[in-house]
MIMI-322509 format. One record per residue (C-alpha): x, y, z; chain; residue number from 0. Coordinates in steps of 0.25 Angstrom, whole numbers. Each point is the difference from the previous one (the first is absolute). Example, Ala and Ser with C-alpha at 12.3 -4.5 7.8 and 13.67 -1.06 7.14 Angstrom:
<atoms>
xx:yy:zz:chaine:num
49:-18:31:A:0
6:14:-2:A:1
</atoms>
This chain:
<atoms>
xx:yy:zz:chaine:num
78:234:716:A:0
13:-3:-9:A:1
-2:-15:6:A:2
-14:2:-5:A:3
3:4:-13:A:4
12:-10:-1:A:5
-9:-13:4:A:6
-11:7:-12:A:7
12:0:-10:A:8
5:-14:3:A:9
-15:-5:-1:A:10
-8:7:-10:A:11
10:9:-8:A:12
14:-3:-6:A:13
5:-8:11:A:14
-10:-10:-3:A:15
7:-3:-13:A:16
12:-1:5:A:17
-5:-10:11:A:18
-7:-9:-10:A:19
13:0:-7:A:20
8:-6:12:A:21
-9:-8:2:A:22
0:-8:-14:A:23
14:2:0:A:24
2:-9:13:A:25
-10:-9:-5:A:26
7:-1:-12:A:27
13:-3:8:A:28
-6:-9:8:A:29
-4:-9:-12:A:30
12:2:-5:A:31
7:-8:12:A:32
-10:-9:2:A:33
-1:-5:-16:A:34
17:0:0:A:35
0:-10:11:A:36
-12:-8:-6:A:37
5:-1:-14:A:38
14:6:-2:A:39
10:-10:-6:A:40
10:7:-6:A:41
0:3:-17:A:42
-6:-13:-5:A:43
-2:7:-13:A:44
9:2:-14:A:45
-2:14:-2:A:46
2:4:14:A:47
14:-6:1:A:48
3:3:-13:A:49
-3:16:3:A:50
6:-2:13:A:51
12:-4:-5:A:52
2:10:-12:A:53
-2:11:11:A:54
9:-6:8:A:55
10:4:-13:A:56
-5:14:-1:A:57
2:2:15:A:58
14:-4:-1:A:59
2:10:-12:A:60
1:-11:-11:A:61
-12:5:-7:A:62
-10:-8:-6:A:63
8:-12:-1:A:64
-7:-15:4:A:65
8:-11:8:A:66
-14:-9:-8:A:67
6:-4:-12:A:68
-10:-3:-11:A:69
6:-8:-11:A:70
-10:7:-10:A:71
6:13:4:A:72
13:-5:-3:A:73
-6:-3:-14:A:74
-3:13:-2:A:75
12:7:5:A:76
10:-10:-8:A:77
-10:2:-12:A:78
2:17:2:A:79
14:-1:1:A:80
1:-8:-11:A:81
1:-15:3:A:82
12:-6:6:A:83
2:11:10:A:84
4:-5:13:A:85
-8:4:13:A:86
5:3:13:A:87
-1:9:11:A:88
-11:7:5:A:89
-14:-5:-9:A:90
-10:11:-2:A:91
-14:-1:4:A:92
-9:-3:-12:A:93
-12:-4:7:A:94
-3:10:10:A:95
-6:15:-3:A:96
9:9:10:A:97
-9:7:8:A:98
-4:-9:11:A:99
15:-6:1:A:100
4:15:2:A:101
-10:1:9:A:102
4:-12:9:A:103
13:2:-2:A:104
0:14:8:A:105
-9:-10:10:A:106
11:-10:3:A:107
10:13:1:A:108
-7:3:13:A:109
-3:-15:2:A:110
1:1:17:A:111
-3:-16:2:A:112
15:-2:-6:A:113
4:-11:-9:A:114
3:-12:10:A:115
8:-12:-2:A:116
-9:-13:0:A:117
8:-12:-6:A:118
-2:-12:8:A:119
16:3:5:A:120
-2:14:4:A:121
3:3:15:A:122
-12:7:1:A:123
-14:-6:2:A:124
-8:-3:-13:A:125
-12:8:1:A:126
-13:-5:-6:A:127
-3:13:-9:A:128
13:6:-10:A:129
-1:14:6:A:130
2:7:-16:A:131
-13:-6:-2:A:132
-9:4:11:A:133
4:15:-3:A:134
-2:-2:-15:A:135
-13:-5:6:A:136
-1:14:9:A:137
2:9:-11:A:138
-10:-7:-9:A:139
-10:0:12:A:140
3:15:1:A:141
-4:1:-15:A:142
-13:-6:4:A:143
-3:9:11:A:144
3:12:-10:A:145
-10:-6:-12:A:146
-11:-4:13:A:147
1:17:1:A:148
-1:3:-14:A:149
-13:-10:-2:A:150
-6:8:12:A:151
3:13:-7:A:152
-5:-3:-14:A:153
-14:-7:7:A:154
-2:14:9:A:155
5:8:-14:A:156
-9:-8:-8:A:157
-11:-4:9:A:158
-3:3:15:A:159
7:-4:12:A:160
-7:-14:4:A:161
5:-4:-15:A:162
14:4:4:A:163
0:-6:12:A:164
-8:-14:-5:A:165
9:0:-11:A:166
13:1:6:A:167
-3:-9:10:A:168
-4:-11:-10:A:169
14:3:-6:A:170
7:-2:12:A:171
-8:-13:3:A:172
5:-6:-14:A:173
6:-12:4:A:174
9:0:-15:A:175
4:13:2:A:176
7:-5:13:A:177
8:-12:-7:A:178
4:10:-10:A:179
5:10:12:A:180
7:-12:5:A:181
6:-4:-14:A:182
11:9:-5:A:183
-6:3:-12:A:184
-2:13:-5:A:185
-15:0:0:A:186
-3:10:11:A:187
7:9:-5:A:188
-7:0:-13:A:189
-12:0:7:A:190
4:16:8:A:191
4:3:-15:A:192
-13:-5:-6:A:193
-7:7:11:A:194
6:13:0:A:195
-2:1:-16:A:196
-14:-2:1:A:197
0:12:12:A:198
6:8:-11:A:199
-11:-2:-10:A:200
-11:1:10:A:201
5:14:1:A:202
3:4:-14:A:203
-14:-5:-3:A:204
-8:11:8:A:205
9:12:-4:A:206
-3:-1:-15:A:207
-16:3:1:A:208
-2:15:-1:A:209
1:9:12:A:210
13:-7:4:A:211
11:7:7:A:212
11:-6:-6:A:213
7:4:-12:A:214
5:-7:-12:A:215
14:-1:4:A:216
-4:-7:14:A:217
-8:-9:-8:A:218
12:-4:-10:A:219
9:-2:13:A:220
-10:-8:8:A:221
0:-10:-15:A:222
14:0:-1:A:223
0:-4:16:A:224
-10:-11:-4:A:225
8:-4:-11:A:226
13:-1:9:A:227
-6:-10:10:A:228
-5:-8:-13:A:229
15:-1:-3:A:230
5:-4:13:A:231
-11:-9:2:A:232
6:-6:-16:A:233
13:1:7:A:234
-4:-9:12:A:235
-7:-11:-8:A:236
2:2:-15:A:237
-13:-7:-3:A:238
-7:12:8:A:239
5:9:-12:A:240
-13:-2:-7:A:241
-8:7:10:A:242
3:15:-7:A:243
-9:-6:-10:A:244
-12:1:8:A:245
7:14:6:A:246
1:5:-13:A:247
-17:-3:-4:A:248
-1:6:14:A:249
6:13:-2:A:250
-2:0:-15:A:251
-17:-2:3:A:252
-1:13:9:A:253
-10:12:-2:A:254
11:10:-3:A:255
8:5:-11:A:256
12:-4:5:A:257
-2:-16:1:A:258
10:-1:-11:A:259
10:8:5:A:260
-2:-6:14:A:261
0:-14:-5:A:262
14:5:-9:A:263
5:4:13:A:264
-1:-12:6:A:265
6:-9:-11:A:266
12:9:1:A:267
1:-2:14:A:268
-1:-15:-1:A:269
10:-1:-11:A:270
9:9:7:A:271
-1:-10:11:A:272
1:-11:-6:A:273
10:2:-12:A:274
13:2:8:A:275
0:-15:4:A:276
-6:-6:-12:A:277
13:7:-6:A:278
8:-7:11:A:279
-6:-13:-3:A:280
2:1:-15:A:281
15:4:1:A:282
3:-11:10:A:283
-7:-11:-7:A:284
-8:5:-12:A:285
-13:-1:5:A:286
-10:9:4:A:287
-5:-8:14:A:288
11:-10:1:A:289
-4:-15:3:A:290
-16:4:4:A:291
-2:7:-14:A:292
1:-17:-3:A:293
-12:-2:10:A:294
-9:-2:-11:A:295
6:-10:-7:A:296
0:-9:14:A:297
-9:-11:3:A:298
-3:-1:-16:A:299
1:-14:-5:A:300
14:3:-4:A:301
4:3:14:A:302
-10:-9:8:A:303
8:-10:7:A:304
12:10:5:A:305
1:14:2:A:306
5:10:-12:A:307
9:3:11:A:308
9:-11:2:A:309
2:-1:-15:A:310
16:5:-3:A:311
-4:-3:-17:A:312
-15:1:-1:A:313
-6:-5:-14:A:314
-10:11:-4:A:315
-1:-8:-14:A:316
-14:-6:2:A:317
-6:11:8:A:318
-15:4:-7:A:319
-9:10:2:A:320
-10:-11:3:A:321
7:-4:13:A:322
-2:15:5:A:323
-12:1:-3:A:324
-4:-14:7:A:325
7:5:12:A:326
-8:13:2:A:327
-12:-8:-3:A:328
3:-10:11:A:329
5:11:10:A:330
-11:9:-3:A:331
-11:-13:3:A:332
8:-3:14:A:333
0:15:3:A:334
-15:3:-2:A:335
-4:-12:8:A:336
9:0:10:A:337
7:13:2:A:338
-9:9:-2:A:339
-13:-4:8:A:340
9:1:12:A:341
10:10:-3:A:342
8:4:12:A:343
-3:-12:6:A:344
-14:6:5:A:345
-15:-4:-5:A:346
0:16:1:A:347
4:2:-14:A:348
-14:-8:-4:A:349
-7:15:6:A:350
9:7:-11:A:351
-3:-8:-10:A:352
-17:2:4:A:353
3:14:1:A:354
3:2:-15:A:355
-16:1:-3:A:356
-1:10:12:A:357
-1:15:-6:A:358
8:11:7:A:359
-3:15:1:A:360
15:4:1:A:361
7:0:-13:A:362
13:-2:8:A:363
-6:-15:4:A:364
-4:-3:-13:A:365
13:4:-7:A:366
8:-7:11:A:367
-8:-13:-1:A:368
1:1:-15:A:369
14:1:1:A:370
2:-13:11:A:371
-9:-7:-10:A:372
10:4:-12:A:373
13:-5:8:A:374
-8:-12:5:A:375
-1:-4:-13:A:376
12:4:-7:A:377
8:-8:13:A:378
-9:-13:-2:A:379
7:-2:-13:A:380
15:7:4:A:381
0:-10:13:A:382
-6:-12:-9:A:383
11:2:-11:A:384
11:4:11:A:385
-1:-14:6:A:386
12:-8:4:A:387
6:-10:10:A:388
-2:9:11:A:389
-16:0:1:A:390
3:-16:-2:A:391
8:2:13:A:392
-10:8:8:A:393
-14:3:-7:A:394
-5:11:10:A:395
13:6:4:A:396
10:6:-12:A:397
3:11:-8:A:398
-8:-5:-11:A:399
-13:1:7:A:400
-2:15:-4:A:401
-16:2:3:A:402
4:-2:14:A:403
7:14:-1:A:404
-14:5:-4:A:405
-7:-6:11:A:406
0:10:10:A:407
-8:9:-11:A:408
-10:-13:-1:A:409
-2:0:14:A:410
-4:15:1:A:411
-11:1:-10:A:412
-3:-15:5:A:413
-3:6:14:A:414
-7:11:-6:A:415
-10:-8:-7:A:416
-4:-7:15:A:417
-4:14:5:A:418
-7:2:-13:A:419
-8:-13:4:A:420
0:4:14:A:421
-7:11:-5:A:422
-9:-6:-8:A:423
-5:-11:11:A:424
-3:12:10:A:425
10:-4:9:A:426
-1:13:9:A:427
1:-4:13:A:428
14:3:5:A:429
1:-13:8:A:430
-4:-10:-12:A:431
9:9:-10:A:432
11:-1:10:A:433
-2:-16:1:A:434
-3:0:-16:A:435
14:7:-1:A:436
8:-8:10:A:437
-6:-14:-5:A:438
6:3:-15:A:439
13:5:6:A:440
2:-13:9:A:441
-4:-10:-13:A:442
8:7:-8:A:443
13:0:9:A:444
-3:-15:5:A:445
11:-7:-8:A:446
10:9:8:A:447
-6:-1:12:A:448
0:-16:-1:A:449
16:4:-5:A:450
2:6:12:A:451
-4:-13:10:A:452
4:-10:-8:A:453
14:-7:5:A:454
11:-1:-9:A:455
5:-11:-1:A:456
17:5:-4:A:457
5:13:2:A:458
9:0:-12:A:459
-4:-3:-14:A:460
7:-13:-1:A:461
0:-9:-8:A:462
7:5:-10:A:463
5:15:6:A:464
8:-3:14:A:465
9:12:1:A:466
10:-5:11:A:467
2:-14:-10:A:468
0:11:-13:A:469
10:9:7:A:470
10:-12:4:A:471
1:-7:-16:A:472
1:14:-3:A:473
13:2:8:A:474
6:-12:-6:A:475
4:7:-12:A:476
7:13:-2:A:477
-8:14:0:A:478
3:2:-14:A:479
-4:-13:-6:A:480
-10:-6:-7:A:481
-9:-10:5:A:482
-12:-6:-8:A:483
-13:-5:6:A:484
-15:-3:-3:A:485
-4:12:11:A:486
11:12:-3:A:487
-9:9:6:A:488
2:-5:13:A:489
14:-1:-1:A:490
2:14:-5:A:491
-7:5:12:A:492
4:-9:11:A:493
13:-4:-4:A:494
4:13:-7:A:495
6:-8:-12:A:496
0:1:-14:A:497
-8:-12:-4:A:498
-7:-2:-14:A:499
-12:-8:-4:A:500
0:-16:0:A:501
4:-1:-16:A:502
-13:-8:-7:A:503
9:-12:-3:A:504
11:-7:8:A:505
7:-4:-13:A:506
-4:0:-14:A:507
6:-7:-14:A:508
13:6:-5:A:509
-6:2:-12:A:510
-12:10:4:A:511
6:13:-4:A:512
-9:10:9:A:513
3:-8:14:A:514
-8:3:13:A:515
8:-11:8:A:516
8:4:13:A:517
13:0:-8:A:518
-4:10:-9:A:519
-5:9:12:A:520
14:-1:5:A:521
7:5:-12:A:522
-7:12:1:A:523
11:6:9:A:524
1:-2:14:A:525
1:-16:2:A:526
-9:-7:10:A:527
6:-2:13:A:528
-13:-7:7:A:529
-13:-7:-3:A:530
-12:2:10:A:531
-13:-9:-3:A:532
-9:2:10:A:533
-10:-10:7:A:534
-11:4:-8:A:535
6:-5:-13:A:536
6:-12:7:A:537
-15:-3:3:A:538
-6:2:-14:A:539
11:-9:-7:A:540
-8:-9:-9:A:541
5:-16:-2:A:542
0:3:-15:A:543
12:1:-3:A:544
6:-13:7:A:545
-10:-8:-9:A:546
9:0:-12:A:547
12:-3:8:A:548
-6:-12:7:A:549
-7:-6:-13:A:550
13:-2:-7:A:551
6:-14:0:A:552
13:3:3:A:553
0:12:10:A:554
15:0:7:A:555
2:13:5:A:556
-1:7:-12:A:557
-11:10:4:A:558
5:14:-6:A:559
-7:-1:-12:A:560
-14:-1:8:A:561
4:12:9:A:562
-3:12:-10:A:563
-10:5:9:A:564
1:4:14:A:565
-9:-11:4:A:566
8:-10:-5:A:567
14:6:5:A:568
-7:2:13:A:569
-7:-14:1:A:570
9:-9:-7:A:571
14:7:0:A:572
-1:4:15:A:573
-9:-8:9:A:574
2:-11:-8:A:575
15:-2:-3:A:576
5:12:8:A:577
8:6:-9:A:578
1:11:-11:A:579
0:0:-14:A:580
15:-3:-6:A:581
6:16:0:A:582
-11:6:7:A:583
8:11:10:A:584
-10:-1:13:A:585
5:-12:7:A:586
-1:3:14:A:587
-12:-1:10:A:588
3:6:13:A:589
-14:0:4:A:590
-5:-15:-4:A:591
-10:-4:-10:A:592
-14:3:8:A:593
-9:8:1:A:594
8:10:-10:A:595
11:-4:-10:A:596
13:11:1:A:597
12:-4:-8:A:598
12:8:-1:A:599
14:1:-5:A:600
4:5:12:A:601
12:-6:6:A:602
-4:2:15:A:603
-1:-11:8:A:604
-13:-8:-4:A:605
-7:-12:4:A:606
3:-9:-10:A:607
2:4:-16:A:608
-8:-7:-9:A:609
6:-10:-8:A:610
7:6:-13:A:611
1:-8:-12:A:612
</atoms>
């Protein structure tokens, strides 16, 4: 009898749910190993490496400082410190919210994979995978698993078990979110926070009706929890702080006399969470959100060619409201035409859009769908205004893809419509119903299935990111030295050196007061000890700077006036004449000229220094 009872519980009772959970867990773990073996190529996004190196600074006890120095952040600090103040020591991070780096810092503290020395001259074998990158991916995939569980929980609470299972399967089969999980970006943490926020709102709505056993204290406490989660989401990604507006509308529209107090409690908790960090930014830089607060100006006609973050002395005098309006319209057009129809990288979102015409009997579904629609409309505008060079670098897998965070809930409502259609078409036979559901999930997961079987040409994201090479070049300068590079996020993360983003110009006319060239950056505090230009930049060098020099009647060797841009410096000076301009301190080239250019002032033995004139 005890054995029979145990078997019954295991197959029909509470043990059945445990078996299902374990089965899903093992399937997800197996899928994670398979996906990482097939597609993991180390961190390959700017935001991923940037967040990782800030997290390492936090884990090492240096606070929220960064080794990825943006010239524009230097401008903000110097402006706040009255102009000519010299900047030395640790550079405060003004680009990232604190929640994800703090979370990642805890993960790096317990990193079981270690920090291998992968320089080409190291005695140890050179791994194809940089271990800390893999650990960051594993941590984010753990968050992905939590998010799948939250989608299932919400599906069962709002619909039924069938919708819950299929929604979780569609979300787990979304190839875009698997790419997010190995990118090192904060998206998976933000998805978990948003789903937790939705869970709180879903629990609040039924308790505002007549006959509820919950009192006012519980409602105000849950509303404050919603505000707290919205604040944490805003401190994970500043632009997502706008989610507080739909949350306030949701709480303020509930059928209870306490709705205004509930909205106020949420707003108070939100401000309580956001306030200290905003105050920190004001104290450090005089701005509420640092360099991130200027994203609305990037990709406008004023900064269309180069990112604002590379400007040491930006000129805002020509900025007009029309430029921002044009950026908003252009961005909204692209999002409506490309991003919204395939929200979350899947066509399942189209079911959600069609389902807007289907009425629900449950008021919680109606209110939650309205909350989601308002959020989508709001974030279409926010995403359009906040687009920068990051979207250009990676259109889908970027922290500026805010709509992707809403995609799990879109999938949930889309699957709900799919089951409504099954009922309408009379698909009642279990076999046909199972086949239809299986086909739905399989077709939605085709991109992931292809990525699992598609061979990967390179296990490393090279070019331009080759961790052993970056580490070897970074070792050429002292630990406290400052470098300049076109990919400073990679130098900061893999090389563990403070590195400033390549200045807008190599050299400018002396008469220009607000200069954005190498020498201006070199005079801001620490001297620049090395210049590191990647393979990607060298391949993109244009021949245009060579034309004015070639077209002169008497060329001689007076090429320096034609090397104001970095293209002229590299093409005419380094490659053509094998020399650097007079007075340029970085003359040594210990690693040659190709495939990457690395110049340093180091006195260590080098192959052959470039001739100094």
